[in-house]
C-alpha positions as CSV (number, residue, x, y, z in Angstrom):
1,M,0.0,0.0,0.0
2,L,2.8,2.4,1.0
3,L,4.7,1.6,-2.2
4,S,1.6,2.3,-4.4
5,I,1.1,5.7,-2.7
6,T,4.7,6.6,-3.1
7,V,4.6,5.6,-6.8
8,M,1.4,7.7,-7.2
9,F,3.0,10.8,-5.7
10,Q,6.2,10.4,-7.8
11,T,4.0,10.4,-10.8
12,Y,2.3,13.6,-9.7
13,I,5.7,15.1,-9.0
14,M,6.7,14.5,-12.6
15,T,3.4,15.9,-13.8
16,F,3.4,19.1,-11.8
17,H,7.1,20.0,-11.7
18,D,7.1,21.9,-15.0
19,K,3.8,23.6,-14.3
20,I,5.0,24.8,-10.9
21,I,8.3,26.1,-12.3
22,K,6.5,27.9,-15.2
23,D,4.1,29.7,-12.8
24,L,6.9,30.5,-10.3
25,T,8.8,32.2,-13.1
26,R,5.9,34.4,-14.1
27,Y,5.5,35.6,-10.5
28,V,9.3,36.3,-10.0
29,P,9.3,40.0,-11.0
30,Q,6.5,41.1,-8.6
31,V,8.2,39.3,-5.7
32,I,11.9,40.0,-6.5
33,L,11.6,43.7,-7.4
34,P,9.8,44.7,-4.2
35,A,12.3,42.7,-2.2
36,I,15.2,44.5,-3.9
37,L,13.5,47.8,-3.1
38,A,13.2,46.7,0.5
39,F,16.9,46.0,0.6
40,I,17.6,49.5,-0.9
41,S,15.2,51.3,1.4
42,V,16.3,49.8,4.7
43,P,19.9,51.3,4.6
44,I,18.4,54.6,3.4
45,Y,15.7,54.9,6.0
46,T,17.9,53.7,8.9
47,K,20.4,56.3,8.1
48,L,17.8,59.1,7.7
49,F,15.8,58.2,10.9
50,D,16.8,57.1,14.3
51,P,15.6,53.8,15.8
52,S,12.8,55.5,17.8
53,A,11.2,57.0,14.6
54,Y,11.7,53.8,12.7
55,G,10.1,51.9,15.6
56,N,7.0,54.2,15.4
57,L,6.7,53.6,11.7
58,Y,6.6,49.8,12.2
59,I,4.1,50.1,15.1
60,A,1.9,52.0,12.6
61,K,2.6,49.5,9.8
62,A,1.7,46.6,12.2
63,A,-1.7,48.3,13.0
64,L,-2.3,48.8,9.2
65,N,-1.4,45.2,8.6
66,L,-4.0,44.0,11.2
67,L,-6.7,46.1,9.5
68,D,-5.7,44.8,6.1
69,R,-5.9,41.2,7.4
70,C,-9.2,41.7,9.0
71,S,-10.7,42.6,5.6
72,N,-9.0,39.6,3.9
73,W,-12.0,37.3,4.3
74,I,-13.4,38.5,1.0
75,G,-10.2,38.0,-0.9
76,A,-9.7,34.5,0.6
77,S,-13.3,33.5,-0.3
78,L,-12.8,34.9,-3.8
79,T,-9.8,32.6,-4.3
80,R,-11.7,29.6,-3.1
81,Y,-14.9,30.1,-5.1
82,Y,-13.9,32.1,-8.2
83,N,-13.8,29.0,-10.5
84,E,-17.2,27.9,-9.3
85,Y,-18.8,31.2,-10.2
86,I,-17.2,31.0,-13.7
87,K,-18.8,27.5,-14.2
88,T,-22.3,28.9,-13.1
89,Q,-21.9,32.0,-15.3
90,S,-22.5,34.3,-12.3
91,L,-19.1,35.9,-12.1
92,S,-20.4,39.4,-12.7
93,E,-22.9,39.2,-10.0
94,M,-20.4,37.8,-7.5
95,L,-17.7,40.5,-8.3
96,T,-20.3,43.3,-8.1
97,S,-21.5,42.1,-4.7
98,I,-18.1,41.7,-3.1
99,I,-16.8,45.1,-4.4
100,K,-19.8,46.8,-3.0
101,A,-19.4,45.0,0.3
102,N,-15.7,46.1,0.4
103,V,-16.5,49.7,-0.2
104,L,-19.2,49.6,2.5
105,L,-16.9,47.9,5.0
106,A,-14.2,50.5,4.4
107,A,-16.7,53.4,5.0
108,L,-18.1,51.9,8.2
109,T,-14.7,51.3,9.7
110,T,-12.4,54.1,8.6
111,I,-14.4,57.1,9.9
112,P,-15.0,55.7,13.5
113,M,-11.3,54.7,13.7
114,L,-10.1,58.2,12.8
115,L,-12.5,59.7,15.4
116,L,-11.3,57.3,18.1
117,L,-7.6,57.9,17.2
118,K,-8.2,61.7,17.6
119,M,-9.3,61.2,21.2
120,M,-6.4,59.0,22.1
121,Q,-3.3,60.4,23.9
122,L,-0.4,59.2,21.8
123,D,3.0,60.4,20.7
124,S,2.4,63.0,18.0
125,E,4.6,61.3,15.4
126,L,3.0,57.9,16.1
127,K,-0.5,59.4,15.8
128,R,0.3,61.0,12.4
129,L,1.5,57.7,11.1
130,L,-1.6,55.9,12.4
131,Q,-3.9,58.5,10.8
132,I,-2.2,58.1,7.4
133,G,-2.3,54.3,7.8
134,I,-6.1,54.3,8.5
135,V,-6.8,56.4,5.4
136,L,-4.6,54.1,3.4
137,F,-6.7,51.1,4.7
138,A,-9.8,52.7,3.2
139,F,-8.5,52.0,-0.3
140,T,-6.5,48.8,0.3
141,P,-9.2,46.1,0.6
142,T,-10.8,47.0,-2.8
143,G,-7.3,47.1,-4.4
144,N,-6.6,43.6,-2.9
145,V,-9.8,42.2,-4.4
146,L,-9.1,43.7,-7.8
147,R,-5.5,42.2,-7.8
148,N,-6.9,38.9,-6.6
149,T,-9.2,38.9,-9.6
150,L,-6.3,39.3,-12.0
151,R,-4.4,36.5,-10.2
152,M,-7.4,34.1,-10.4
153,E,-7.7,34.9,-14.1
154,R,-4.0,34.1,-14.4
155,R,-3.3,37.5,-15.9
156,I,0.0,37.4,-14.1
157,N,1.8,40.0,-16.2
158,L,-0.8,42.7,-15.4
159,H,-0.8,41.6,-11.8
160,T,2.9,42.1,-11.8
161,I,2.7,45.5,-13.4
162,F,0.4,46.8,-10.6
163,I,2.4,45.3,-7.8
164,V,5.7,46.6,-9.0
165,S,4.3,50.0,-9.9
166,R,2.9,50.4,-6.4
167,N,6.2,49.5,-4.8
168,V,8.5,51.5,-7.1
169,F,6.5,54.7,-7.2
170,S,5.8,54.6,-3.5
171,F,9.5,54.4,-2.8
172,I,10.4,57.2,-5.2
173,L,7.6,59.5,-4.0
174,S,8.6,58.9,-0.3
175,L,12.2,60.0,-1.2
176,V,10.8,63.1,-2.9
177,L,8.7,64.0,0.1
178,I,11.7,63.5,2.4
179,Y,14.4,65.2,0.4
180,K,12.5,67.9,-1.4
181,L,9.6,68.8,1.0
182,K,11.7,68.0,4.1
183,L,8.9,65.9,5.6
184,G,9.5,63.3,8.3
185,I,9.1,59.5,8.5
186,E,5.4,59.9,7.7
187,S,6.6,60.4,4.0
188,I,6.9,56.6,3.7
189,L,3.2,56.0,4.3
190,L,2.2,59.2,2.5
191,G,4.0,58.1,-0.7
192,E,2.2,54.8,-0.5
193,L,-1.2,56.4,0.0
194,M,-0.8,58.7,-3.0
195,V,0.3,55.9,-5.3
196,V,-2.5,53.6,-4.2
197,V,-5.1,56.3,-4.9
198,A,-3.6,57.1,-8.3
199,I,-3.4,53.4,-9.4
200,L,-6.8,52.3,-8.2
201,P,-8.8,53.6,-11.3
202,F,-6.5,51.8,-13.7
203,L,-6.7,48.6,-11.6
204,W,-10.5,48.9,-11.5
205,N,-10.8,49.2,-15.3
206,T,-8.3,46.4,-16.0
207,A,-9.6,43.8,-13.5
208,L,-13.4,44.4,-13.7
209,S,-13.9,45.5,-17.3
210,S,-17.6,44.6,-17.9
211,N,-18.0,42.5,-14.7
212,F,-19.3,45.3,-12.5
213,N,-22.9,46.5,-12.6
214,I,-23.4,49.5,-10.3
215,S,-27.2,49.3,-10.6
216,S,-27.5,45.6,-9.5
217,K,-28.3,44.8,-5.9
218,L,-26.0,43.4,-3.3
219,N,-26.5,39.6,-3.3
220,I,-26.8,38.7,0.4
221,N,-26.5,34.9,-0.4
222,I,-23.1,35.5,-2.0
223,I,-21.9,37.7,0.9
224,S,-23.2,35.1,3.4
225,R,-21.4,32.3,1.7
226,F,-18.2,34.3,1.5
227,F,-18.5,35.3,5.2
228,K,-19.2,31.7,6.3
229,Y,-16.0,30.5,4.6
230,G,-13.9,33.6,5.2
231,A,-14.8,34.7,8.8
232,P,-13.0,31.8,10.4
233,L,-10.0,32.6,8.2
234,T,-10.2,36.3,9.3
235,I,-10.1,35.3,12.9
236,S,-7.2,32.9,12.1
237,I,-5.5,35.8,10.3
238,V,-5.8,37.9,13.5
239,G,-4.1,35.0,15.2
240,L,-1.4,35.1,12.5
241,W,-1.0,38.8,13.2
242,L,-0.3,38.0,16.8
243,L,2.4,35.6,15.5
244,D,3.9,38.2,13.2
245,F,3.5,41.6,14.9
246,S,2.5,41.3,18.6
247,D,6.2,41.2,19.5
248,R,6.7,44.8,18.3
249,Y,4.0,46.0,20.8
250,I,5.5,44.0,23.6
251,I,9.0,45.3,22.9
252,K,7.5,48.9,22.7
253,Y,5.9,48.5,26.1
254,L,8.8,46.8,27.8
255,L,11.9,48.2,26.1
256,G,10.7,51.3,24.2
257,S,10.6,52.6,20.6
258,H,14.4,52.5,20.1
259,A,14.4,48.7,20.6
260,V,11.4,48.3,18.3
261,G,13.4,50.2,15.6
262,V,16.5,48.0,16.0
263,Y,14.3,44.8,16.0
264,S,12.2,45.9,13.1
265,A,15.0,46.9,10.8
266,C,17.1,43.7,11.3
267,Y,14.0,41.5,11.4
268,N,12.8,43.0,8.1
269,I,16.1,42.4,6.3
270,T,16.1,38.7,7.3
271,W,12.4,38.1,7.0
272,N,12.0,39.8,3.7
273,S,15.1,38.3,2.1
274,L,13.8,34.8,2.8
275,F,10.0,35.4,2.8
276,M,10.1,36.5,-0.8
277,L,10.5,32.8,-1.6
278,V,7.5,31.9,0.6
279,H,5.5,34.7,-1.0
280,L,6.6,33.6,-4.5
281,F,5.3,30.1,-3.9
282,Y,2.1,31.5,-2.2
283,M,1.3,33.7,-5.2
284,M,1.6,30.6,-7.5
285,E,0.2,27.9,-5.3
286,E,-3.2,29.1,-4.1
287,P,-5.0,29.7,-7.4
288,L,-3.3,26.7,-9.1
289,A,-4.0,24.4,-6.1
290,M,-7.7,25.3,-6.0
291,K,-8.0,24.9,-9.8
292,I,-6.3,21.4,-9.6
293,Y,-8.6,20.4,-6.8
294,A,-11.7,21.6,-8.7
295,Q,-10.7,19.9,-11.9
296,E,-8.7,16.8,-10.9
297,G,-9.6,16.0,-7.3
298,A,-7.9,15.5,-4.0
299,D,-5.2,13.0,-5.1
300,A,-4.0,15.4,-7.7
301,L,-3.8,18.2,-5.1
302,K,-1.8,15.9,-2.7
303,G,0.7,15.2,-5.5
304,F,0.9,18.9,-6.3
305,I,1.6,19.8,-2.6
306,A,4.3,17.1,-2.3
307,C,6.1,18.4,-5.4
308,E,5.8,22.0,-4.4
309,V,7.1,21.6,-0.9
310,R,10.2,19.7,-2.2
311,L,11.0,22.5,-4.6
312,F,10.5,25.1,-1.9
313,L,12.9,23.3,0.4
314,I,15.5,23.0,-2.3
315,L,15.4,26.8,-2.8
316,I,15.1,28.1,0.8
317,V,17.4,25.8,2.9
318,P,20.7,27.0,1.3
319,C,19.5,30.6,1.6
320,I,19.0,30.2,5.3
321,F,22.5,28.7,5.8
322,F,24.0,31.4,3.7
323,L,22.3,34.2,5.5
324,C,23.2,32.8,8.9
325,V,26.9,32.5,8.0
326,Y,27.2,36.0,6.3
327,S,24.8,37.9,8.7
328,D,27.5,40.1,10.3
329,T,28.9,41.1,6.9
330,I,25.4,41.8,5.4
331,F,24.2,43.8,8.4
332,S,27.4,45.9,8.6
333,F,26.7,46.9,5.0
334,M,22.9,47.3,5.1
335,V,22.3,49.3,8.3
336,S,24.0,52.0,10.4
337,A,25.9,51.2,13.6
338,K,22.8,52.0,15.7
339,Y,20.9,49.0,14.2
340,Q,23.7,46.4,13.9
341,S,23.1,44.6,17.2
342,G,20.0,43.1,15.5
343,A,22.2,40.7,13.5
344,S,22.0,38.2,16.3
345,L,18.3,37.7,15.3
346,V,19.1,36.0,12.0
347,P,19.1,32.3,13.0
348,Y,15.8,32.6,14.8
349,V,14.0,34.7,12.1
350,S,15.4,32.4,9.3
351,L,14.0,29.3,10.9
352,S,10.7,31.1,11.5
353,V,10.4,31.8,7.8
354,L,11.2,28.1,7.0
355,V,8.5,26.9,9.3
356,A,6.0,29.5,8.0
357,G,6.6,28.4,4.4
358,I,5.9,24.7,5.3
359,I,2.8,25.8,7.1
360,Y,1.4,27.4,3.9
361,K,1.7,24.0,2.2
362,Y,-0.4,22.3,4.9
363,K,-3.0,25.0,4.8
364,L,-3.8,24.3,1.1
365,G,-5.4,21.0,2.0
366,I,-7.4,22.5,4.8
367,M,-8.7,25.3,2.6
368,A,-9.6,22.9,-0.2
369,M,-11.7,20.8,2.2
370,E,-13.3,24.1,3.6
371,K,-12.2,23.2,7.1
372,T,-11.3,26.8,8.0
373,R,-12.8,26.6,11.5
374,S,-10.1,24.1,12.4
375,L,-7.5,26.4,11.0
376,M,-9.0,29.3,13.1
377,Y,-8.5,27.5,16.4
378,I,-5.0,26.4,15.5
379,V,-3.8,29.9,14.5
380,I,-5.4,31.7,17.5
381,A,-3.7,29.2,19.8
382,A,-0.4,29.8,18.2
383,G,-0.8,33.6,18.4
384,I,-1.7,33.4,22.1
385,F,1.4,31.2,22.7
386,N,3.5,33.9,21.0
387,V,2.2,36.7,23.1
388,I,2.8,34.6,26.3
389,L,6.3,33.6,25.3
390,N,7.2,37.2,24.4
391,I,5.9,38.5,27.7
392,I,8.0,35.9,29.5
393,L,11.2,36.1,27.4
394,V,11.6,39.8,26.4
395,P,12.2,41.1,30.0
396,F,15.1,38.6,30.4
397,Y,16.6,38.3,26.9
398,G,15.5,41.5,25.1
399,I,14.9,41.4,21.3
400,I,16.5,38.0,21.0
401,G,13.9,36.7,23.4
402,A,11.2,38.1,21.1
403,A,12.6,36.4,18.0
404,A,13.1,33.1,19.9
405,G,9.5,33.2,21.3
406,T,8.2,33.7,17.8
407,L,10.1,30.8,16.4
408,V,8.8,28.5,19.2
409,A,5.2,29.7,18.5
410,Y,5.6,29.0,14.8
411,T,6.9,25.5,15.6
412,I,3.8,24.9,17.8
413,Y,1.6,26.2,15.0
414,L,3.2,23.7,12.5
415,S,2.9,20.8,15.0
416,M,-0.8,21.5,15.4
417,I,-1.5,21.9,11.7
418,I,0.3,18.6,10.9
419,I,-1.9,16.8,13.4
420,A,-5.1,18.4,12.0
421,T,-4.1,17.7,8.4
422,K,-3.5,13.9,9.1
423,R,-7.3,13.8,9.9
424,I,-8.6,16.1,7.2
425,F,-6.2,15.9,4.2
426,P,-3.3,13.5,4.6
427,W,-0.4,13.8,2.2
428,Q,3.2,12.5,2.1
429,F,5.8,15.1,3.4
430,P,9.2,14.5,1.7
431,I,11.1,14.1,5.0
432,I,14.0,12.2,3.3
433,S,14.4,15.1,0.8
434,L,14.5,17.5,3.8
435,V,17.3,15.6,5.4
436,R,19.3,15.4,2.1
437,I,18.7,19.1,1.3
438,A,19.8,20.2,4.8
439,F,23.0,18.1,4.5
440,C,23.7,19.6,1.1
441,G,23.2,23.1,2.4
442,M,25.2,22.6,5.6
443,I,28.5,21.5,3.8
444,P,29.1,24.8,1.8
445,A,27.9,26.8,4.8
446,T,30.4,25.1,7.1
447,L,33.2,25.8,4.6
448,S,32.2,29.4,4.4
449,W,32.1,29.7,8.2
450,I,35.6,28.3,8.5
451,A,36.9,30.7,5.9
452,L,35.3,33.7,7.6
453,S,36.5,32.8,11.0
454,R,40.1,32.1,10.0
455,S,40.8,34.7,7.4
456,A,39.9,38.4,6.9
457,F,41.0,38.3,3.2
458,L,37.9,39.7,1.4
459,P,38.6,38.2,-2.1
460,L,38.6,34.7,-0.4
461,H,35.2,35.4,1.1
462,I,33.8,36.5,-2.2
463,L,35.2,33.5,-4.0
464,I,33.6,31.1,-1.4
465,A,30.3,32.9,-1.6
466,M,30.3,32.5,-5.4
467,L,31.2,28.8,-5.1
468,Y,28.5,28.2,-2.5
469,P,25.6,27.5,-5.0
470,L,27.8,25.4,-7.2
471,I,28.9,23.2,-4.3
472,Y,25.2,22.9,-3.2
473,I,24.0,21.9,-6.6
474,Y,26.8,19.3,-7.0
475,L,25.8,17.8,-3.6
476,L,22.2,17.6,-4.6
477,I,23.1,15.6,-7.6
478,A,25.6,13.4,-5.7
479,T,22.9,12.5,-3.1
480,N,20.4,11.8,-5.8
481,E,18.1,14.5,-4.5
482,T,18.0,15.9,-8.1
483,S,19.6,15.0,-11.4
484,K,21.3,16.7,-14.3
485,S,18.2,16.0,-16.4
486,D,15.9,17.6,-13.8
487,I,18.1,20.7,-13.8
488,K,18.2,20.8,-17.6
489,S,14.4,20.4,-17.7
490,T,14.0,23.2,-15.1
491,L,16.3,25.5,-17.1
492,S,14.4,24.9,-20.3
493,V,11.1,25.7,-18.7
494,L,12.6,28.8,-17.1
495,T,14.0,30.0,-20.4
496,A,10.7,29.3,-22.2
497,S,8.7,31.2,-19.5
498,M,11.0,34.2,-19.6
499,R,10.7,34.4,-23.4
500,A,6.9,34.1,-23.2
C-alpha cells in the first residue's frame, strides 16, 4: 500500500514539476523587485531616521497590517470560489456584490477609527503615522480584491505591473517628500497612499472591465457564503498577526521605541530576504491548487503539494544557511551602527520563515476541504502562545527573546496543523528530501564559516560565496536529490517562460 502511494506521488511530482516552475517564473518580477526595493530602502531609511522614529513607523505598519488582514475574508473566499462562479456563469454578480461589500466595509470602519484615534493620547509622530495608515486602509481592501481577480484569471503580467508600480513609485515618492519637501518619516506612508489612490482607477478598469454592474443589488447569499467561509479565516489571520507583529508592541511596552526600531530593521532584512521565496510560492500555489482540486480532485492536489514543498525546500534551505553565515557582513553593509546589534536575530528569524513556508503547504489541503474553522482554532492558539512567550522572554533576553519566542510559537503552529491535516487531508511530506537538502546546504555553509573565522581576506570570502551555490547543486546531484536531467528540464522551462 505504502509503495503504491509513493509511486502515485512520484507520478504527480513529474506531472506538476514543469507547471510549478513555469508559474513561479511568471511571478518572479512582482516578488523579487519589491524585495530589492526593501533592501535598498532599509539602509536609506535607517540612516535618515533614528531607531525610535523607525520603531514608530513599524508600530503603525503593524496596525495597518492588522486592519488589512481583518478585511481579507473577502479575498480568501474569492480565491476559493472564483472558478465555481465561472462555471455557473454568475461571475459578474459575484464580483459586483463583493466590491460593494468592500466599499461599505471601508466606509463603516475608517471614519470611526479616525475619530477614536483623535481622542487617544499618543506620541504626535505615532498618531500621524496611524492616521495616514487608516486612510490608506480605506483603499487597500478594494485594491486587494481587484488584484486577486487578476491573479485568479492568471493575468499574471498585469498583476505584476500593478504590484511593481505600487512599490517602485511609493518608494520614489517617499524620497521626494523626504528630500524635497523635508517631511519626516510619515513620508513613507504618504507616498504609498498617494500611489494607491492614483493606481486604483486603472486597476479597476483592468480587473473588472464589464464584470461590475453598479445598478445591481448586493447579493446577500453570496456575501453570506463568503462570510461563512472567510470569517474563520479572518479570525485565524488575526491569530497570525499575533504571531507576526505582537512582538513589536510587547517590545515597545517593555523596552521602548528604540528597541522596536532595531528589532524591526534587522527582522525586516532577514524576514523579507527569505520570505520573498515563501511569497513567490504562495502567489503561485493558491489559485493553481484550487484549480487542480476543482478539476482533478484530492489525489492530484496531494501530489501537487508534495512536489511543491520539495522545490520550496531546495530553494530556501541553502539561503537560510548562507544568511546565517554571512549575517554580520550583510548587516554591517545594510544598516547603520545603531541597528547592527540586531544581526543576532538572523538564525531565529530564518528558521521562523522556513516553518512559515511549510505551514502554507499544509494550509492548502485544509482550505480545499473548507475546514477553515479548524485552522482558526490552531492559529489563534499559536498567536496566544507567541504573546505569552514574548511577555516571558523579552524582559530577560530582550529582542533575542522576542525572536526566539516567535520561532517557538511558529513551531507549535506547525505541529498542530500537521496533526489536523492527518485527519482532514493527509499527504506525504518529503522528509527524506528535507534531510538530504539540509545536509547539502550545511556543507558549503560550514566551509564558508571556517573561511570567515580564519581569514579576513575579502577576495577569499567573495570566492567562497560564489562557489556556495555550485557546491550545493553538486551535492544535490551526488545525493540523488536531483539529477542533471531535472536541472536541464527546469532551465528549459525557465527559459521558455521568460521568453513568453
